[in-house]
Every structure is written in structure tokens, then in C-alpha cells.
N, C-alpha and C positions, 0 to 999 in steps of 0.2 A: 504494500500500500504506500503510495507516494504522499509526501506532504503537500497540502493545499496551501498556496501562498496567499496571504491576505494583503491587499494593496491599500496603502494609506497615502493621501495627498499631503504634501508638505507645502503649505502656502507661504507667500512672502511674509516675513516677520516671524515665522514659526521656528521652534527648535523641537526636535524629536530625539528620544533616546530609546534604545531597546536592547534586549538580550535574548530575543526569541528569533530563531533562525528561519522560521517559515513565514517571513514577512517581506514585502516589497514596499519601498517608498517611491512615490512619483512626484516629480517637480515639473510642472507644466509652464510653458511660455516663459522660460528664463531668458530675459534679454539683458539689460544692464545690471540686473540683480545678480547675486552670486550665491551658489550653493557650495558649502564646505561640509565634507563628510569625513569623519574620523572612525576608524574601524580597528578593533583589536582582534586579530585573527585567532589568537589562542583562546580567548573567552567568548568569541562571537558577540561582542558588545559593539554597538554602533551609536553614533550621535551625528545629527545633521542640523545645519542652520541654513535658512534661506534668507540671505541678507539683502536689504534694500539699498542702504546708503553707507558710505565709508565711516563716518564718525558723527557722534552726537553733537559736536559743536556746530554742525550745520544748522541746528535749530536755535543757535544763539546761546546755548548752554547745555548742560547735561539733560538728556531726555528723562522725563519723569518716569518713575516706576509704574508699570501698567497695573491697573486694578486687578485684584484677585479674580482669576477665572477668565480674564479677557484674552482672547486669542489674537495672533497676528501682530504682536508688538514686541515680544521678547527678543527677537533677532533682528530688529529693524536696523540697527547700527552695528557695523563690524567691531568697533572698539568695545562695545558692551556685549555683543553676542559671543565672541570667541571665548572669553573667560568663562561665561556661563556654560557654553557648549562643553568645554573641557571639564568643568566641575561636575556637570551632570553625567558625562561619560565616565569619569572616575567613580562617581557615586554608585554606578551599576557594576563596578569591578573592572572597568577598562583601564589598561595600563599604557602610559605614554611610551614605555620601552618597546612594546609590541604593536604600536599603533601605526597605521598608514593613513595619511591625510590626502584627500583628493579635492579638487576644486573645479567647478565648471560654471560658465556664464560670463558675466563681466563684458558683454558685447558693447560696442559703441553704436547705438541705434540711430544716432543723428550725427552728422559731421559738423562739429563745432571747431575743429582745428586745434592745434596745440597739444595733441596727444594727451598723456596722463596728467600733464601739468595744468590743463585747462579745467577749472572747477566744474564746468558743465559736462565733462566726460566722466560720468559717474561710473560706468563699467570698469574702466581701467583703474580708477581710484578705489573702487571696491576691492579689486584684486590686490592692489598695493597695501591697503589698510588691513586686509585679512592676513596677508603674509607677515606684515609687521607684528600684528597681534599674536599670531602663532609663534613667531620667532621669540617674542618676549616670554613665551611659555615653554621655550626650548623644543619647539616642534617645527619641522620643515614640511614642505609639501612634496609628496612623492610623485603625483601625476596630476596634470591639469589639461583642461581644454577651455582656455579663457581668451577673451578678445574677439576680434573679428567683428562682423556686423550681422550675424544671424541669430535668430531666436533658437533656443534649444529646448527639447523635452528630455528629461532625465529619469532614469529608473535605477534605483539602488537596491541590490539584493543583500539582505543580511545573512543569507545562507553562505555566500562565497565572497562577499565584500567587493563585488564588481559594480562599477557605475557605468551604465549604458547611456551614451550621449547620442541623441538624434538631432542633428541640426536641420531646421526646416529649410528645404531647398538646398541642402548641403550633404555632408557626409555623416555616416554613423561610425562610432568607435566605442571601444570598451576601455575604461580606465581601471 
């Protein structure tokens, strides 16, 4: 008898953690937003964040703590989401020593010029901010599919730690 995989959607601003191998996470229409997944292959513990913006200072100050039970805001900013992501990952028994980190998204959906230095190029700034936050926590990124100008649909399998990336109008790959 094979395991039936349950699919859950990870919306923008969400963080999910799990240690159940018969589960899939789907992240749809990932444009300039960024998905960061951390997976401990020894414990089959995973955590994922779907980040909207690079840092909370874009709001003129730290983002307020979301009300209890409110969805879609915990991972809104990379500077706040990454530490929470790692804390929740470790709370389920995940270990950074055995973790692999993958990122996808961060597309430049509109041409504002200036590359990652232009404040309007949110996609590249999301990737830079996420890498910096991970680095502060002694984690590097193993595999990525970031940048470009195509929207992606992502599927992450907790059974094997693979992230399937389907670029709309582009290529498919496995991270």
C-alpha cells in the first residue's frame, strides 16, 4: 500500500513546518516573492517560508506582530521570516548540521533598471535579504532557481526533500 500524499498550499506570508513524510507543499504564482525551504534529510523535518518583501523597514519601521491566528503575515518580510523559519524547524527536531536550504522565485516582473540595487526590484532584493538572513544563522543555500522574469509554480515533497520548479512559459527543474 503506497502513501497518499496530502497537498497543502503555502500562501504568500505563510510559514509551514512538518515532520510527516506523506505531504506535499504547493506554492503557486511565485513571481517577485521568494520561497525558502529548509529540509533535514535525517529526520525528514521541513520548514518553508513564502516571503513577500526583503525587510520590515520598508514599512517605515518594524512590522507589527500579527494577531493570534491571523494567516498570511508571519513570513511577509525576509528579515523576520528567516529567524522564525529556523526556530520552528529546530522546534520539530530539524538540525542545521543536516539541513539543505533551497530557494526559488525572486523574479523581476517589471523592468525598473538598476538590477538588485534599485529599490523597486523586489525579487532580487528578496533573494539578497534571504541569503543574508540565512548567513547570519550560519546557513548557506544549496540550490536555487531565482531571478529571471517568469512566474513559477513550486511543489515540495517532504518524502524526499525535492523542490519541483515549473516556470510558466519556461523550463521545469528539480532542486
